[in-house]
C-alpha positions in Angstrom: 16.3 14.6 -17.9 13.6 12.2 -16.7 13.6 10.5 -20.1 17.3 9.9 -19.9 17.0 8.7 -16.4 14.3 6.2 -17.5 16.7 4.8 -20.1 19.6 4.7 -17.7 17.8 2.9 -14.8 17.6 -0.5 -16.5 21.3 -0.3 -17.5 22.1 0.7 -13.9 20.2 -2.3 -12.6 21.9 -4.6 -15.0 25.3 -3.4 -13.8 24.3 -3.9 -10.2 23.0 -7.3 -10.9 26.1 -8.2 -12.8 28.1 -7.6 -9.6 26.1 -10.1 -7.7 26.9 -13.8 -7.3 24.7 -15.0 -10.2 25.0 -18.8 -10.5 26.1 -20.1 -13.9 24.1 -22.4 -16.1 25.9 -25.5 -14.9 24.7 -24.7 -11.4 21.1 -24.2 -12.4 20.1 -27.8 -12.0 21.7 -28.1 -8.6 20.1 -24.9 -7.4 16.7 -25.1 -9.1 13.9 -26.0 -6.7 16.0 -26.0 -3.5 14.7 -23.7 -0.7 15.2 -24.7 2.9 13.3 -22.6 5.4 15.5 -20.7 7.8 18.7 -21.9 6.2 19.4 -19.4 3.4 21.1 -16.7 5.5 22.8 -16.6 8.9 20.6 -15.3 11.7 23.1 -12.5 12.3 22.0 -10.9 8.9 18.4 -10.9 10.1 19.5 -9.0 13.3 21.6 -6.6 11.2 18.7 -5.7 8.9 16.0 -5.5 11.5 18.0 -3.7 14.2 21.1 -2.2 12.4 19.4 -1.0 9.3 16.5 0.3 11.3 18.8 2.4 13.4 20.8 3.7 10.4 17.6 5.0 8.7 16.3 6.4 12.0 19.6 8.4 12.3 19.6 9.6 8.7 16.0 10.7 8.6 16.2 12.4 12.0 19.3 14.3 10.9 17.5 15.4 7.7 14.6 16.8 9.8 17.0 18.6 12.1 18.7 20.2 9.1 15.4 21.5 7.8 14.7 23.0 11.2 18.2 24.6 11.3 18.6 25.9 7.7 15.0 26.2 6.4 13.4 27.6 9.5 10.9 24.9 10.0 9.2 24.8 13.4 7.8 21.5 14.8 4.4 22.7 16.0 1.5 20.3 16.5 0.1 21.4 13.1 3.4 20.8 11.3 3.8 17.4 13.1 0.5 16.1 11.9 0.0 17.9 8.6 3.6 18.6 7.4 2.5 22.2 6.9 0.1 21.3 4.1 2.7 22.3 1.5 4.0 19.0 0.1 4.5 19.1 -3.7 3.5 16.7 -6.4 6.6 14.6 -6.6 6.9 13.9 -2.9 3.1 13.4 -2.6 3.3 10.7 -5.4 6.3 9.1 -3.7 4.5 9.0 -0.4 1.4 7.4 -2.0 3.6 4.8 -3.6 5.4 4.1 -0.3 2.3 4.0 1.9 0.6 1.6 -0.6 3.7 -0.6 -0.9 3.0 -3.0 1.9 4.6 -6.4 2.7 1.6 -7.8 0.8 2.5 -5.7 -2.3 5.8 -7.5 -2.6 4.7 -10.9 -1.2 1.1 -11.5 -1.9 1.4 -10.3 -5.5 4.0 -13.0 -6.2 2.0 -15.6 -4.3 -0.9 -15.1 -6.8 1.5 -15.2 -9.7 2.8 -18.6 -8.4 -0.8 -19.8 -8.1 -2.5 -18.3 -11.1 0.2 -17.2 -13.6 0.3 -13.8 -15.3 -3.3 -12.9 -14.3 -2.2 -12.8 -10.6 0.2 -9.9 -10.9 -2.1 -8.0 -13.2 -5.2 -8.3 -10.9 -3.1 -7.5 -7.8 -1.8 -4.3 -9.5 -5.1 -3.3 -11.2 -7.3 -4.3 -8.2 -5.3 -2.1 -5.8 -4.3 0.9 -7.9 -7.8 2.1 -8.9 -8.6 2.9 -5.2 -5.7 5.4 -5.2 -6.8 6.8 -8.5 -10.4 7.3 -7.4 -9.3 8.6 -3.9 -8.0 11.7 -5.7 -11.6 12.7 -6.1 -12.2 12.6 -2.3 -8.8 14.3 -1.7 -9.7 17.3 -3.8 -13.2 17.5 -2.2 -11.5 17.6 1.2 -9.4 20.5 0.0 -12.4 22.4 -1.2 -14.8 21.8 1.7 -12.6 21.3 4.8 -9.1 22.8 4.1 -8.4 23.0 7.9 -9.2 19.4 8.7 -6.6 17.2 10.4 -8.5 13.8 9.9 -11.4 12.6 7.8 -13.3 11.8 11.0 -13.4 15.5 11.9 -15.5 15.9 8.7 -17.9 13.1 9.8 -18.3 14.6 13.3 -18.9 18.1 11.8 -21.8 16.7 9.7 -23.3 14.0 11.9 -22.2 14.5 15.5 -20.4 12.5 18.1 -22.3 9.2 17.9 -21.6 8.7 14.2 -18.0 10.0 14.7 -17.4 7.2 17.3 -18.8 4.5 14.9 -16.4 5.4 12.1 -13.5 6.0 14.5 -13.9 2.3 15.4 -13.7 1.4 11.7 -10.7 3.6 11.2 -8.7 2.1 14.1 -9.7 -1.4 13.0 -8.3 -0.6 9.5 -5.0 0.7 11.0 -4.7 -2.5 13.1 -5.4 -4.8 10.1 -2.8 -3.0 7.9 -0.2 -2.9 10.7 -0.8 -6.6 11.3 -0.3 -7.5 7.7 2.9 -5.4 7.5 4.5 -7.2 10.4 3.1 -10.7 9.6 4.7 -10.5 6.1 7.9 -8.9 7.3 8.5 -11.2 10.3 7.6 -14.3 8.2 10.3 -13.5 5.6 13.0 -12.6 8.1 12.3 -15.9 9.9 12.1 -17.8 6.6 15.4 -16.5 5.3 17.5 -16.2 8.5 15.8 -18.4 11.1 15.4 -15.3 13.4 12.6 -15.9 15.9 9.4 -14.7 14.1 7.8 -13.1 17.2 11.1 -11.3 18.1 11.3 -10.0 14.5 7.8 -8.7 14.7 8.5 -6.9 17.9 11.8 -5.3 16.7 10.9 -4.1 13.2 8.8 -1.1 14.4 11.6 0.3 16.7 13.5 2.3 14.1 10.3 3.6 12.6 9.1 4.8 15.9 12.3 6.8 16.5 12.2 9.0 13.3 8.5 9.4 13.4 8.8 10.7 17.0 11.4 13.2 15.8 9.8 14.5 12.6 6.1 13.5 12.6 4.4 13.4 9.2 7.2 15.2 7.4 9.6 12.5 8.5 7.4 9.8 7.1 7.5 11.6 3.7 11.3 11.7 3.8 11.4 8.0 4.8 8.8 7.2 2.1 11.0 8.7 -0.6 14.3 7.0 0.5 12.6 3.6 1.0 10.8 3.8 -2.4 14.0 4.5 -4.2 15.6 1.4 -2.8 12.6 -0.7 -3.6 12.6 0.4 -7.2 16.4 -0.3 -7.5 15.9 -3.8 -6.2 13.0 -4.6 -8.5 15.0 -3.3 -11.5 17.9 -5.5 -10.4 15.7 -8.6 -10.3 14.2 -7.6 -13.7 17.7 -7.3 -15.2 18.8 -10.6 -13.7 15.8 -12.7 -14.8 15.4 -11.3 -18.3 18.9 -10.2 -19.4 21.6 -11.8 -17.3 20.9 -15.1 -15.6 21.7 -18.3 -17.6 19.3 -20.1 -15.2 16.3 -18.4 -16.5 17.6 -18.0 -20.1 16.1 -14.5 -20.6 12.7 -13.8 -22.0 12.8 -16.8 -24.4 14.0 -19.2 -21.7 11.3 -18.0 -19.2 8.7 -18.5 -21.9 9.8 -22.1 -22.6 10.0 -23.0 -18.9 6.5 -21.6 -18.2 5.0 -23.5 -21.1 6.7 -26.7 -19.8 5.4 -25.9 -16.2 1.9 -25.8 -17.5 2.2 -29.3 -19.0 3.8 -30.7 -15.8 1.7 -28.8 -13.2 -1.3 -27.1 -14.9 -3.2 -24.4 -13.0 -6.1 -26.1 -11.3 -8.7 -24.8 -8.9 -10.0 -27.0 -6.0 -13.4 -25.5 -6.4 -13.7 -26.9 -9.9 -14.3 -30.5 -11.1 -11.2 -32.4 -10.4 -8.9 -32.4 -13.4 -10.6 -29.4 -15.0 -8.2 -26.5 -15.4 -8.9 -23.3 -13.6 -6.9 -21.5 -16.3 -7.3 -21.8 -20.1 -5.5 -25.0 -21.0 -4.0 -25.0 -17.5 -1.5 -22.4 -18.7 0.4 -19.9 -16.6 0.6 -17.5 -19.6 -3.1 -16.5 -19.9 -5.5 -13.9 -18.4 -8.3 -16.5 -18.7 -7.9 -17.6 -15.1 -11.0 -18.2 -12.9 -8.9 -18.1 -9.7 -7.1 -14.9 -10.9 -10.5 -13.2 -11.6 -11.9 -14.2 -8.2 -8.8 -12.9 -6.5 -9.2 -9.7 -8.6 -12.7 -9.0 -7.3 -11.7 -9.7 -3.7 -8.7 -7.5 -4.2 -10.7 -4.6 -5.6 -13.3 -4.7 -2.8 -10.9 -5.2 0.1 -8.5 -2.5 -0.9 -11.2 0.2 -1.1 -11.5 -0.3 2.6 -7.8 0.0 3.3 -7.6 3.3 1.3 -10.9 5.1 2.0 -11.0 4.1 5.7 -7.2 4.5 6.4 -6.3 7.9 7.8 -2.8 7.5 6.2 -4.2 8.4 2.8 -6.4 11.2 4.1 -3.3 12.6 5.8 -1.4 12.7 2.5 -4.3 14.6 1.0 -4.3 17.0 3.9 -0.5 17.5 3.7 -0.4 18.1 -0.1 -0.7 21.5 -1.7 -4.1 21.9 -3.3 -2.4 22.2 -6.7 -0.5 19.0 -6.1 -3.3 16.8 -4.7 -4.9 15.3 -7.8 -1.7 15.1 -9.8 0.1 13.5 -6.8 -2.6 10.8 -6.3 -3.0 10.0 -10.0 0.8 9.9 -10.6 1.3 7.9 -7.4 -1.4 5.3 -8.3 0.0 4.7 -11.8 3.6 4.5 -10.6 2.6 2.1 -7.8 1.0 -0.2 -10.4 4.5 -1.0 -11.7 5.7 -2.4 -8.4 3.5 -5.5 -7.9 2.9 -5.9 -11.7 6.6 -6.0 -12.6 7.9 -7.7 -9.4 5.4 -10.5 -9.5 5.6 -11.0 -13.3 9.3 -11.4 -12.8 9.9 -13.2 -9.5 6.5 -14.9 -9.0 6.8 -16.5 -12.4 10.5 -17.3 -11.9 9.4 -19.5 -8.9 7.1 -21.3 -11.3 9.7 -21.5 -14.1 12.4 -22.9 -11.9 10.0 -25.3 -10.1 10.7 -23.9 -6.7 9.1 -26.3 -4.3 7.1 -24.6 -1.5 4.5 -26.0 0.9 1.0 -24.5 0.9 1.9 -23.0 4.3 5.0 -21.3 2.9 3.0 -20.0 0.0 0.4 -18.4 2.3 3.1 -16.9 4.5 4.3 -15.0 1.4 7.6 -16.8 0.8 7.5 -17.1 -3.0 9.7 -14.0 -3.7 12.4 -14.9 -1.1 12.4 -18.5 -2.3 12.7 -17.5 -6.0 15.4 -14.9 -5.2 17.4 -17.4 -3.1 17.3 -20.0 -5.9 18.1 -17.5 -8.6 20.8 -15.4 -6.9 21.8 -17.3 -3.7 22.6 -15.2 -0.6 22.7 -12.0 -2.6 19.1 -12.4 -3.8 17.9 -13.3 -0.3 19.6 -10.2 1.2 18.1 -8.0 -1.5 14.6 -9.3 -0.7 15.1 -8.7 3.0 16.2 -5.1 2.4 13.4 -4.5 0.0 10.8 -5.9 2.4 12.2 -4.0 5.3 11.9 -0.8 3.3 8.2 -1.6 2.5 7.3 -2.6 6.1 9.0 0.4 7.7 7.8 3.1 5.3 4.2 1.9 5.3 4.5 1.3 9.1 5.5 4.9 9.7 2.4 6.0 7.7 0.2 3.9 10.0 2.0 5.2 13.1 1.4 8.8 12.3 -2.2 8.0 11.2 -3.1 6.4 14.5 -1.3 9.2 16.3 -3.5 11.8 14.5 -6.7 9.9 15.2 -6.0 9.5 18.9 -4.7 13.1 19.2 -7.5 14.9 17.4 -10.5 12.5 17.4 -10.1 11.2 20.9 -8.0 13.5 23.1 -8.9 16.9 21.6 -12.5 16.0 20.8 -13.6 14.3 24.0 -10.8 14.8 26.6 -9.4 18.3 26.2 -11.1 20.5 23.6 -9.0 23.5 24.5 -5.7 21.6 24.3 -2.6 23.7 23.4 -0.3 22.9 20.6 2.4 21.6 23.1 -0.2 19.3 24.7 -1.3 17.9 21.4 2.3 17.4 20.3 3.0 15.5 23.6 0.0 13.3 23.1 1.0 12.6 19.4 4.4 11.4 20.5 3.1 9.4 23.3 0.7 7.6 21.0 3.5 6.9 18.6 5.5 5.1 21.3 2.5 3.2 22.6 1.3 2.0 19.2 4.8 1.4 18.0 5.3 -1.1 20.8 1.8 -2.4 20.4 2.4 -3.1 16.7 4.7 -6.0 17.4 2.4 -7.4 20.1 -0.5 -7.3 17.7 1.5 -9.3 15.1 2.5 -11.9 17.8 -1.2 -12.3 18.7 -2.2 -12.8 15.0 0.6 -15.4 14.6 -0.6 -17.2 17.8 -4.1 -17.4 16.2 -2.6 -19.1 13.2 -3.4 -16.3 10.8 -1.2 -15.8 7.7 -0.6 -12.7 5.5 -2.7 -14.2 2.8 -5.7 -14.8 5.1 -5.7 -11.4 6.6 -5.2 -9.7 3.2 -8.3 -11.4 1.8 -10.5 -10.9 4.9 -9.8 -7.2 5.4 -12.6 -6.1 3.0 -15.2 -8.1 5.0 -14.3 -6.3 8.2 -14.0 -2.7 7.0 -15.5 -2.6 3.5 -18.9 -1.6 4.7 -17.5 1.8 5.8 -16.2 2.7 2.3 -19.3 4.1 0.5 -20.8 5.8 3.6 -17.5 7.7 4.1 -17.2 8.6 0.4 -20.8 9.8 0.3 -20.3 11.9 3.4 -17.5 13.8 1.6 -19.1 14.2 -1.9 -23.0 14.0 -1.5 -24.9 16.6 0.3 -27.9 14.3 0.7 -26.1 11.7 2.8 -27.8 11.5 6.3 -26.6 10.3 9.7 -29.0 7.4 9.7 -27.9 6.3 6.2 -24.2 6.4 7.0 -24.4 4.6 10.3 -27.0 2.0 9.3 -25.1 1.2 6.1 -21.8 0.7 7.8 -23.1 -1.3 10.8 -25.7 -3.5 9.0 -23.2 -3.9 6.1 -20.5 -5.4 8.3 -23.1 -7.7 10.0 -24.3 -9.0 6.6 -20.7 -9.5 5.4 -19.7 -11.5 8.4 -22.9 -13.6 8.2 -22.3 -14.2 4.5 -18.7 -15.1 5.1 -19.3 -17.7 7.8 -22.5 -19.1 6.1 -20.7 -19.8 2.8 -17.7 -21.2 4.6 -20.0 -23.6 6.6 -22.0 -24.7 3.5 -18.7 -25.5 1.6 -17.2 -27.5 4.5 -20.1 -29.4 5.8 -20.9 -27.1 8.7 -17.3 -26.6 9.9 -16.2 -23.0 10.5 -12.4 -22.7 11.0 -9.4 -20.9 9.5 -9.3 -23.3 6.6 -13.0 -23.0 5.6 -13.1 -19.2 6.1 -10.0 -18.8 3.9 -11.7 -20.4 0.9 -12.1 -18.4 -2.3 -15.9 -18.2 -2.4 -16.5 -17.4 1.3 -14.0 -14.5 0.9 -15.4 -13.4 -2.4 -19.1 -13.3 -1.3 -18.2 -11.7 2.1 -16.2 -8.9 0.4 -18.8 -8.1 -2.2 -21.7 -8.1 0.3 -19.8 -5.8 2.6 -19.4 -3.0 0.0 -22.6 -3.3 -2.0 -25.1 -3.8 0.8 -23.7 -0.9 2.8 -23.8 1.4 -0.2 -27.3 0.4 -1.1 -28.6 0.9 2.5 -26.9 4.2 2.9 -28.3 5.6 -0.4 -31.9 4.3 0.2 -32.2 5.7 3.7 -30.6 9.0 2.8 -33.0 9.4 -0.2 -35.9 8.5 2.0 -35.0 11.2 4.6 -34.6 13.8 1.8 -32.3 16.2 3.6 -29.7 18.5 2.1 -26.5 19.7 3.8 -25.0 23.1 3.3 -21.3 22.6 2.6 -20.5 26.1 3.7 -21.1 25.0 7.3 -18.5 22.3 7.2 -15.2 24.1 7.6 -16.7 26.3 10.3 -16.4 23.2 12.6 -12.7 22.7 11.7 -10.6 24.6 14.3 -6.8 25.0 14.2 -4.8 24.9 17.4 -4.9 28.3 19.0 -1.1 28.7 19.7 -0.3 27.3 16.2 -2.5 29.8 14.4 0.2 32.4 13.7 2.4 29.7 12.2 -0.4 28.5 10.0 -1.3 32.0 8.8 2.3 32.8 7.9 2.5 29.5 6.0 -0.7 30.2 4.2 0.3 33.7 3.2 3.6 32.6 1.9 1.9 30.1 -0.3 -1.2 32.1 -1.3 0.0 32.9 -4.8 0.6 29.2 -5.5 -2.7 28.0 -4.2 -5.6 27.5 -6.5 -8.8 29.4 -6.1 -12.2 27.8 -5.8 -12.7 27.8 -9.6 -9.4 26.0 -10.1 -10.2 23.5 -7.5 -13.5 22.8 -9.3 -11.5 22.2 -12.4 -9.2 19.9 -10.5 -12.2 17.9 -9.3 -13.5 17.5 -12.8 -10.0 16.4 -13.9 -9.8 13.8 -11.1 -13.2 12.4 -12.0 -12.3 12.1 -15.7 -8.7 11.0 -15.1 -9.4 8.5 -12.3 -12.5 7.2 -14.0 -10.8 6.6 -17.4 -7.8 4.9 -15.9 -10.0 2.7 -13.8 -12.0 1.6 -16.8 -8.8 0.9 -18.7 -7.1 -1.3 -16.0 -10.2 -3.3 -14.9 -12.3 -3.5 -18.1 -10.7 -2.6 -21.4 -7.3 -4.2 -20.9 -8.1 -7.5 -19.0 -11.6 -8.5 -20.0 -11.0 -9.2 -23.8 -8.1 -11.4 -22.8 -10.2 -13.2 -20.2 -13.2 -14.0 -22.4 -11.2 -14.9 -25.4 -9.4 -17.6 -23.5 -6.1 -16.5 -25.2 -2.9 -18.2 -24.2 0.2 -16.1 -24.8 2.5 -17.1 -27.6 6.2 -16.0 -27.4 5.6 -12.7 -29.2 2.8 -11.6 -26.9 4.7 -12.8 -23.8 7.6 -10.7 -24.9 5.3 -7.7 -25.4 3.8 -8.3 -21.9 7.3 -8.4 -20.3 8.3 -5.3 -22.3 5.4 -3.3 -21.0 6.3 -4.3 -17.4 9.9 -3.3 -17.8 9.1 0.0 -19.5 6.4 0.8 -16.9 8.7 0.2 -13.9 11.6 2.1 -15.5 9.5 5.2 -16.2 7.9 5.0 -12.7 11.3 4.8 -11.1 12.5 7.8 -13.1 9.5 9.8 -12.0 9.5 8.8 -8.3 13.3 9.2 -8.0 13.7 12.4 -10.1 10.7 14.6 -9.5 11.0 15.1 -5.7 14.7 16.0 -6.2 13.9 18.5 -8.9 11.1 20.1 -6.7 13.4 20.3 -3.6 16.4 21.8 -5.4 16.0 25.2 -3.8 15.8 23.7 -0.4 19.0 21.7 -1.1 20.7 24.9 -2.3 19.8 26.7 1.0 21.1 23.8 3.1 24.4 23.5 1.2 24.9 27.3 1.3 25.0 27.0 5.1 22.9 30.1 5.6 20.3 29.7 8.4 16.7 31.0 8.0 14.7 32.4 10.8 12.0 30.1 12.2 8.6 30.6 10.6 
């Protein structure tokens, strides 16, 4: 069935694209290159998508949650609200990973680097941000083995090291959530403003409203449902763009036409790097069709380092590990990581390079705001293309935004309120706090984006800087979960000294490159960002390991879960759920096997996508001929088609019994 679906999806996308208002070849010259900020769509369309579509999805998802409560007997306890009952299966786990990791930056920044560096940009975005999810599966299964009752990763840190260390890493975690939220809304609001002219601050304030409603109703389970629905729409839109660019549009001329236009673009406007000698190409022969790109490789390193922080330090991913069945954890993360790879890789290879091929004129400011995809879609498909980008972006912003909402809610509820304010809090009290935090942070999300806009920060700047701010927490957190010799002093010193060193490096390199001037422009340079990110993760790891080895202490993992307490009045619910699923859970020996599989699988896939695949192409200086470009495009199309089939089909297959119960109309007793 999945194989047939993989074959049918491209045909479906072609039929959808054919219904759009695709300009003919005679109009290509008139359309090509024209993109006027704020004049593509009427402002009313922006309002409809931001407010209207948000309310529609809030209603649909809230209704779905109520149907589950009515017909499947689900009870909304505090445990269920924040952990989704810990019974999420492989398909929905994978879809949730894809959705949570599909930010505004996934759709926008990936095409920005395609516009700047050619084919290497999409590859390094996808490879540099997928390996973290693949490797996170190792931590996810370790969490299941050592702390199955945990609600947040910070509970594990507190159990091992105490309140002082817990507060340090709580600061990193909340900083991570604010950075991710800021990027989501910066990108989303910029595109709404760029395409419709809707006030950018107003868009940033209104986008979170619909998300807030359905997260309030259904908690973590609602975000999983939203994740699935939104990801389906994103894949359909990407497949439609792929069909238009490579099979339908006379403007692009298919694969051959795109190849000819990209070769011509390299001769007219070769890829140069401002950090190199003037006139010397940053890409091999100045070509867009080569992996031999200095700028692309620098971005790749920054991308790899920065995104470790926004996975390993983000409660949203730990929450998905907590919610998944033990048997689904590793498979869900590995499958989700590989399916997610297809989104930035295929979208940016398609639309980012379409902007280059059609010579879409954008100012540097528009490029940094992430307007490459909406500009290319507007030039290629007119208003239809612009609307599709808006819808796709709205799906990405709201689904990832809901993940951040519930993540912050869990941190404040369990790591602040329950830990320091009211240790004996009942389930009802915790549920009330969780919902209160969702409202407060939901309203604060928009305010945060407005503040960042007022500071003159763009999506591109925040994306590249995130690793400098939170990257130093990555290795200490990972070692706390997997290494019994990690010590309190090692973890805290590594994280705090690491961030000080990264900030010092960042500002020092920026000052040296700009004659002593430290501002947004100098801090946003490639090398200040590169060195700051690398110092953050490497120095913190080295410090943590050296101090821990020097102290020579060993921790008994058996003590860990004893510090994880469930909510007293939710215990009966948890025990029933656990007993019902006991036969499906893996025992300790099976979990050990899953751990070994995650190490081997995640490690091998990581080596393939960052070493074995790109490096020979980089060092050879190879510039794609037509045949190799056709193969490259074919890989992208096949990958996104298979990923779409898996993400759309697997959760439906796994939930078929639940659908049958709902359609039968028979109510189940609450459990």
